[in-house]
N, C-alpha and C positions, 0 to 999 in steps of 0.2 A: 452345619447338619449334613448327613450322608444320609441319603436315602436309600436302602438296601430294596432292592427290585422283587416280588414274590414270583413264585414257580408260576408260569401260564401254562395252565395245562392243556389248553388248544393247541398253544405253541408246542408242547412235547409230544402230545398227540401227531403234530405232522411230520414228523421225524421218524416215526414208528413207520416203517416200510411193508414189514410181513405181517400178514394174519397170522394171532395166535403167538406173538414174541412179544414178553412184555420188555418192557423197559423202564429200570429202576430209574425213578427222579427225584428221589428225596429217602432219608431215614429218621425215624422218629423211634428213640431208644433202640429196642432189638425189632422194629418194625420196618419194612420197604413200603415205600409207596410208588406203584409200578401204574404205567400207561399202557394200554393195548387196544390193536383194532384185530374185532373178532368175524369172521365170517366162516358159515357151513358149521361143523361140530367138531369138538376137539376129542374126548375120548371118556368113558367112566372112568373113574379115577377116585382117591381119597388121600386125605393127609392124616397119617395115621395121629400126627403128636401137636397138629397145627389148627386152627381154624384158619379161615379163608375168607375175606368179604369183599364184594362185588360193589362196585357203584358205576350206576351209568350215567354216561356223558352225554351219547346222543344213541338214538336207535330205540331196539326192543330186542333184550334178551332173555331166552327162557332157559332156567336151570334144572335138566331134569333132577329125580332125587328118586330112590328107592321106592317101592308100593306105588309102580305107577303116579307118583305127586310130582310138582313141578312149581316152580317159582317164574311169575313172569315179573320182569321190570322194565321200566321205563325210564327216559332222562330224570335224573333227581331222586331216584329211587335205588333201596341198597338191600343187600341180603347177607348175610355172614351163613358160610356154610359151616357147620359146624366139625371138630375134628372128628376123624374115621367113618364120616359119612362118606358113601360112595355117590358121584354127583356126575353130570355132563353138561357142560356149555354149549348152549346151541343158537346161533344167529345167521335166521332166515336171508338177513340184509345184514350188513355191514355195522358194526356197531362199537362205540368208543367207550372205554370202561377205566375206572381208575381201579387198581387191587392196593387193599393192603393187607400184608403177610408175612409172619415170622421170618427175618433173616436164613432161618433152617429150612425153611419151605421150598422144595422140589416142587418144578414147573408142573409137573403132571405126577406128583405125587408116590404111590405104590406101583404103578405104571411107567417103562422105560419104553421108547420106541425113538421113531426119525424125527418125531414131531417134536419131542421133548428141549427145552432150552436151557441149558447149562445155567446157573446164578452168575456164573464170569462174563455170558455173552448178554446176559440182562444188563448188566451196572452202568453201560452207558456213560456219560460224563462223570459220574462218580467216582472211577478210578484214580 
């Protein structure tokens, strides 16, 4: 019998060298599984056609939402930002996360800036 190893999330996070630069580590149907390290805040943006799932592995993540609301996530917790909802992820200390996003999801949604990472750069070892 051949044993196929599972994906080691911690090992994959070690390969992430820049904050706010997701790395694709798997694919389930039309969803990418990504890992990322976050520090500071990204920017307000929305994904018009896709939901986005944040799962915290370590640290504490705040996701600012419209109308002065926010979600606070700690290790083992997740939140799905519904499509079309403006949001701004904030990490006051380094946070490690897993993202689950449709393959068509643009990194910074409807906002393009110098911090936007195209999916081609996120693909890592899946190329």
